[in-house]
C-alpha positions in Angstrom: 12.7 -1.5 5.2 12.0 1.9 7.0 12.7 3.8 3.8 10.6 1.5 1.6 7.3 3.3 2.0 8.9 6.6 0.8 10.3 5.0 -2.3 8.9 4.2 -5.7 11.2 1.2 -6.1 13.3 -1.0 -3.7 15.1 -3.9 -5.2 17.9 -6.2 -3.8 21.2 -6.4 -5.6 21.6 -10.2 -5.9 22.0 -12.5 -8.9 23.8 -10.7 -11.7 24.8 -7.7 -9.5 23.9 -4.1 -9.9 23.6 -4.1 -13.7 21.1 -6.9 -13.5 19.2 -5.2 -10.7 18.9 -2.0 -12.7 17.8 -3.9 -15.8 15.1 -5.7 -13.8 13.9 -2.5 -12.2 13.7 -0.7 -15.5 11.8 -3.6 -17.1 9.4 -3.8 -14.2 8.7 -0.1 -14.1 8.9 0.7 -17.8 11.2 3.6 -17.1 14.9 3.8 -17.9 17.7 5.2 -15.9 20.8 7.3 -16.3 23.3 5.7 -13.9 26.7 7.4 -13.3 28.8 4.3 -12.6 32.3 3.3 -13.3 32.9 0.7 -16.0 34.2 -1.6 -13.4 32.9 -5.2 -13.9 33.0 -5.9 -10.1 30.8 -2.8 -9.5 28.4 -3.7 -12.2 28.2 -7.5 -11.8 29.5 -8.3 -8.3 27.1 -10.3 -6.2 28.2 -9.1 -2.8 25.4 -9.3 -0.3 23.6 -6.6 1.6 23.0 -4.1 -1.2 19.8 -2.6 -2.5 18.7 0.0 -5.1 16.1 2.5 -4.0 14.4 5.1 -6.1 12.6 8.0 -4.6 11.4 11.4 -5.6 13.4 14.5 -4.7 10.9 15.6 -2.1 11.7 12.6 0.1 15.4 12.2 -0.7 16.5 13.9 2.5 14.2 11.7 4.6 15.6 8.5 3.0 19.1 9.7 3.6 18.3 10.5 7.2 16.8 7.0 7.8 19.9 5.4 6.2 22.2 7.5 8.5 20.2 6.6 11.6 20.7 2.9 10.7 24.4 3.3 9.8 23.7 2.3 6.2 26.0 3.9 3.6 24.2 5.4 0.6 25.7 6.1 -2.8 23.7 8.1 -5.4 24.1 6.3 -8.7 22.0 8.4 -11.1 18.5 9.4 -12.2 15.4 7.4 -13.2 14.5 8.8 -16.6 13.8 8.0 -20.2 13.5 4.7 -22.1 17.1 3.5 -22.1 19.5 1.9 -19.6 23.3 1.9 -20.3 22.4 3.3 -23.8 20.2 0.3 -24.6 16.4 0.7 -25.4 14.3 -1.0 -22.8 12.5 -3.0 -25.5 15.8 -4.5 -26.5 16.4 -5.5 -22.9 12.9 -6.9 -22.7 13.5 -9.0 -25.8 16.7 -10.4 -24.4 15.1 -11.0 -21.0 12.2 -12.9 -22.5 14.4 -14.7 -25.0 12.6 -13.2 -28.1 15.6 -11.5 -29.6 
C-alpha cells in the first residue's frame, strides 16, 4: 500500500494466478507486457496468497524497491509493460475471450 501511489498499476494475484492477473491488467490498461517468466504452470496459474503485481516507471523503481525492502517484502522483476501483446497473444484476442465474443 505504501508503494501504490508511485505505481501506474497495482493488482492482486488471486483467482487464476499470475497469468490471469497479467491478462486482467493488460486488458484494463490497454497495454501489453513482455514478461520473462518460466513456463511453469504453478508459477503462471498458482493461486497462492499474498502476491501482487506492481507496474512503475523507471524513475520510481528504486523507491518502490526501497519500500519493499523496508517492509521485508520480496520483489521479483518479471518484465516490461509494452506493446499490444501478452504471452504472444494480441490484447484484442484476449479481450474477445474475456468477454466471451470469440
